C-alpha positions as CSV (number, residue, x, y, z in Angstrom):
1,X,1.6,32.6,-38.4
2,X,-1.7,34.2,-38.5
3,X,-2.9,31.7,-41.4
4,X,-1.6,28.7,-39.2
5,X,-3.5,30.1,-36.1
6,X,-6.9,31.0,-37.9
7,X,-6.5,27.1,-39.5
8,X,-6.0,25.7,-36.3
9,X,-8.9,27.3,-34.8
10,X,-11.1,26.3,-37.6
11,X,-10.2,22.8,-37.0
12,X,-10.5,22.9,-33.2
13,X,-14.0,24.2,-33.5
14,X,-14.8,21.4,-36.0
15,X,-13.5,18.7,-33.6
16,X,-14.4,20.5,-30.4
17,X,-17.2,22.9,-30.8
18,X,-20.1,20.6,-29.9
19,X,-21.3,20.1,-26.7
20,X,-22.1,16.3,-27.5
21,X,-20.6,13.8,-29.7
22,X,-23.4,11.9,-31.0
23,X,-23.0,9.3,-33.4
24,X,-24.7,9.6,-36.8
25,X,-23.4,6.6,-38.8
26,X,-22.6,8.8,-41.7
27,X,-19.7,9.2,-43.6
28,X,-19.2,12.8,-41.9
29,X,-18.7,11.4,-38.8
30,X,-15.6,9.2,-39.9
31,X,-14.3,12.4,-41.9
32,X,-14.5,14.1,-38.3
33,X,-12.6,11.5,-36.3
34,X,-10.0,11.2,-39.3
35,X,-8.9,15.2,-39.0
36,X,-5.8,15.7,-37.1
37,X,-4.9,19.2,-36.3
38,X,-1.8,20.6,-37.2
39,X,1.1,21.2,-34.6
40,X,0.6,24.4,-33.3
41,X,2.2,26.2,-30.1
42,X,-1.0,27.6,-29.2
43,X,-2.8,24.3,-28.9
44,X,-2.7,23.9,-25.0
45,X,-4.2,27.0,-24.4
46,X,-7.2,26.6,-27.0
47,X,-7.8,23.0,-25.9
48,X,-8.2,24.3,-22.1
49,X,-10.8,26.5,-23.5
50,X,-13.9,24.3,-23.5
51,X,-14.6,20.9,-22.3
52,X,-14.2,17.8,-24.4
53,X,-17.6,16.8,-26.1
54,X,-19.5,14.2,-24.1
55,X,-19.7,11.0,-25.8
56,X,-23.5,9.9,-25.9
57,X,-25.1,7.5,-27.8
58,X,-28.3,8.4,-30.0
59,X,-30.7,6.4,-27.9
60,X,-29.4,8.2,-24.5
61,X,-29.6,11.8,-26.4
62,X,-33.3,11.5,-27.4
63,X,-34.1,10.3,-23.8
64,X,-32.2,12.2,-21.7
65,X,-32.3,15.7,-23.5
66,X,-34.5,15.9,-26.7
67,X,-37.6,13.9,-25.0
68,X,-37.3,16.1,-21.7
69,X,-37.4,19.4,-24.2
70,X,-40.4,17.9,-26.0
71,X,-42.2,17.3,-23.0
72,X,-41.7,20.7,-21.7
73,X,-42.8,22.5,-25.2
74,X,-45.8,20.1,-26.0
75,X,-48.8,22.5,-26.7
76,X,-52.1,22.4,-25.8
77,X,-54.8,20.8,-28.1
78,X,-53.6,18.5,-31.1
79,X,-50.0,17.1,-31.0
80,X,-47.4,18.3,-33.3
81,X,-44.8,16.3,-34.9
82,X,-41.7,19.0,-34.5
83,X,-41.5,22.1,-32.3
84,X,-39.0,24.5,-33.9
85,X,-38.5,25.9,-30.5
86,X,-37.2,22.3,-29.4
87,X,-34.9,22.6,-32.3
88,X,-33.5,25.8,-31.6
89,X,-32.9,25.1,-27.9
90,X,-31.0,21.9,-28.5
91,X,-28.9,23.5,-30.9
92,X,-28.0,26.4,-28.9
93,X,-26.6,24.2,-26.3
94,X,-24.9,22.0,-29.0
95,X,-23.3,25.3,-30.4
96,X,-22.6,27.0,-27.0
97,X,-19.0,26.7,-27.3
98,X,-18.6,28.4,-30.4
99,X,-18.2,32.2,-28.9
100,X,-15.6,31.2,-26.4
101,X,-13.3,29.7,-29.3
102,X,-14.3,32.5,-31.6
103,X,-13.7,35.2,-29.1
104,X,-10.3,33.7,-27.8
105,X,-8.9,33.5,-31.0
106,X,-9.7,37.0,-31.9
107,X,-7.9,38.2,-28.4
108,X,-4.8,36.3,-29.8
109,X,-5.1,37.7,-32.9
110,X,-5.4,41.4,-31.4
111,X,-2.6,40.8,-28.9
112,X,-0.4,40.1,-31.7
113,X,-1.4,43.3,-33.6
114,X,-0.8,45.4,-30.3
115,X,2.8,43.3,-29.6
116,X,3.6,44.2,-33.4
117,X,2.9,47.6,-33.2
118,X,4.3,48.3,-29.5
119,X,7.9,46.7,-31.3
120,X,7.7,48.9,-34.4
121,X,7.1,51.7,-32.3
122,X,9.5,51.3,-29.7
123,X,12.4,50.6,-32.2
124,X,11.8,54.1,-34.0
125,X,11.5,56.4,-31.2
126,X,12.9,57.0,-27.6
127,X,11.2,55.7,-24.7
128,X,9.4,59.2,-23.8
129,X,8.1,59.6,-27.2
130,X,7.0,55.9,-27.3
131,X,5.2,56.2,-23.8
132,X,3.1,59.4,-25.4
133,X,2.3,57.8,-28.7
134,X,1.1,54.7,-26.9
135,X,-0.9,56.5,-24.3
136,X,-2.3,59.0,-26.5
137,X,-2.7,57.6,-29.9
138,X,-2.0,54.0,-30.7
139,X,-3.7,52.5,-27.3
140,X,-6.9,54.7,-27.8
141,X,-7.0,53.8,-31.6
142,X,-6.6,49.8,-30.6
143,X,-9.2,49.8,-27.8
144,X,-11.9,51.7,-30.5
145,X,-10.8,49.0,-33.0
146,X,-11.2,46.0,-30.5
147,X,-14.6,47.0,-29.4
148,X,-15.8,46.9,-32.9
149,X,-14.2,43.5,-33.3
150,X,-16.4,42.6,-30.2
151,X,-19.6,43.9,-31.5
152,X,-18.9,42.1,-35.3
153,X,-18.6,38.9,-33.3
154,X,-21.6,39.3,-31.4
155,X,-23.4,40.4,-34.7
156,X,-22.1,37.4,-36.8
157,X,-23.4,34.8,-33.9
158,X,-26.9,36.2,-33.5
159,X,-28.2,34.1,-36.2
160,X,-27.0,31.1,-34.0
161,X,-27.8,32.6,-30.3
162,X,-30.8,34.8,-31.2
163,X,-32.6,33.8,-34.0
164,X,-34.7,30.6,-35.3
165,X,-32.5,28.2,-37.3
166,X,-32.7,29.1,-40.7
167,X,-30.4,27.9,-44.0
168,X,-30.4,28.5,-47.4
169,X,-27.8,25.7,-48.4
170,X,-28.8,23.4,-50.8
171,X,-26.8,20.5,-49.2
172,X,-29.1,20.9,-46.0
173,X,-32.2,18.3,-47.6
174,X,-29.2,16.2,-49.1
175,X,-27.5,15.9,-45.9
176,X,-30.3,15.5,-43.9
177,X,-31.4,12.5,-46.0
178,X,-28.3,10.6,-45.9
179,X,-28.7,11.0,-42.0
180,X,-32.0,9.4,-42.4
181,X,-31.0,6.5,-44.8
182,X,-28.0,6.0,-43.0
183,X,-30.2,5.1,-39.6
184,X,-32.8,3.7,-41.5
185,X,-30.0,0.9,-42.9
186,X,-28.8,0.7,-39.9
187,X,-32.4,-0.3,-38.2
188,X,-32.6,-2.9,-41.2
189,X,-29.1,-4.5,-40.5
190,X,-30.0,-4.8,-37.0
191,X,-33.5,-6.4,-37.5
192,X,-32.4,-8.7,-40.0
193,X,-29.7,-9.7,-37.8
194,X,-32.0,-10.3,-34.6
195,X,-34.4,-12.3,-37.1
196,X,-31.4,-14.4,-38.4
197,X,-30.2,-15.0,-34.7
198,X,-34.1,-16.1,-34.1
199,X,-34.3,-18.4,-36.9
200,X,-31.1,-20.1,-36.0
201,X,-31.8,-20.4,-32.5
202,X,-35.4,-21.8,-33.1
203,X,-35.5,-24.4,-36.4
204,X,-39.1,-24.6,-36.0
205,X,-40.1,-21.1,-35.8
206,X,-41.4,-19.5,-39.4
207,X,-39.6,-16.6,-41.2
208,X,-40.8,-13.3,-40.4
209,X,-42.2,-10.9,-43.1
210,X,-39.7,-8.3,-43.9
211,X,-40.8,-4.5,-42.7
212,X,-39.9,-1.5,-45.1
213,X,-38.4,1.6,-43.3
214,X,-42.0,3.2,-44.1
215,X,-43.9,0.7,-42.5
216,X,-41.4,0.8,-39.4
217,X,-42.6,4.6,-39.0
218,X,-46.1,3.7,-39.0
219,X,-45.3,1.3,-35.7
220,X,-43.2,4.0,-34.3
221,X,-44.7,6.0,-31.2
222,X,-45.3,9.8,-32.3
223,X,-42.7,10.6,-29.6
224,X,-40.0,8.3,-30.7
225,X,-40.6,9.3,-34.4
226,X,-40.9,13.2,-33.1
227,X,-37.5,13.3,-31.2
228,X,-35.9,11.3,-34.0
229,X,-36.7,14.0,-36.4
230,X,-35.8,16.8,-33.9
231,X,-32.4,15.7,-33.6
232,X,-31.9,14.9,-37.1
233,X,-32.7,18.3,-38.0
234,X,-30.4,20.0,-35.2
235,X,-27.3,17.9,-36.4
236,X,-28.0,18.5,-40.2
237,X,-28.4,22.4,-39.2
238,X,-25.3,22.2,-37.1
239,X,-23.3,20.5,-40.0
240,X,-24.0,23.1,-42.5
241,X,-23.6,25.7,-40.0
242,X,-20.3,25.0,-38.7
243,X,-18.5,24.8,-42.5
244,X,-14.7,24.1,-42.3
245,X,-12.6,25.3,-44.9
246,X,-9.0,23.2,-44.5
247,X,-6.3,25.1,-46.6
């Protein structure tokens, strides 16, 4: 039961631990959509803990969230491309459900432990001895252990709630490049389709010169480029931080 419950919570955190569902146009997004949670008697109470991720397009997110953070955090002097403070703030908002999911899971595990202890002791001794043992020995020990569990949870979440994002995962740069490449290819296909439509609708028009991804970056505004970089970094860091290990 404990293994089944733990696996379910890991999967639930993978699917619902994020605040926003932002399409990335990478195979990772398809993997998330394909994951199906196992049948579990605790599914209802876990799903009611947090709201469903808000589905929002990349363009809308860049405008409504990233852009607002960037404008509020822009320092005086020369402009900087990426402000680490913005990545930190957006990531914390994206991962804010982690605490509630993890704590509720620990509470369910601890409740099972307490019920088990009560059942065992109740079957071994009379009611008077049971009450004395629970009041003076078992319950105080369980309370002490729960405090340690809560403290450990807060400790484990410190890198994601108190500190600036940092990772030594060798997959980080690879995943970041995959996100950038996928977006660049999607944009190139979109531009190509637009050019084809333009040519088919205007017979007298001349073919336009193809623009490489590097050249397109030069034509983007500094704000657009900065916002995209911040979102790419945040999504990649979220992915390597929320590691899912399915049995």
